[in-house]
Steps between C-alpha positions, in 0.01 A plus 500: 500500500740732326856534619615839616789557266561861592558449874473868592283441803515204719173402652488255787385160388193374682520189712384177330194484728377838380601471134204285391121526529379224728127552474252694295136542587229671299244673717230579249419411138453761238133546423343551166493853369157610368676778307732248326207268423306789356789579263532135398131483419513829314809380310317181393203706383731724297668192354159366397426836332840494326430143378168595351654810339795308360279232342266765357785707357679205342179378339373848396826618340587150362846497655732217378552344842303320766377706796608224738864612448407813695250353744678190627809675638275742679306215658813313605656805666175596677442143616859479636454828692163388638643159595795658680265728693271218611791265593703753697341395830 
């Protein structure tokens, strides 16, 4: 909690019985979203296409670096996003 250093308005302080949450109940769980799952699958398909294109371009134009330097960060970020989505429930 932050202290009120400006003290322009005085608000009544709540009683100790009402100041804290005693109980919390969750009535329903969030369901899976077909729209979100569609975008995740589409994203993975586009990542696959990007992977193929990256390897082809690096080999075709004889670039002086390995294509995995581009592909691996993409896979790690996409896997993290997918894992967070699936673990949120």
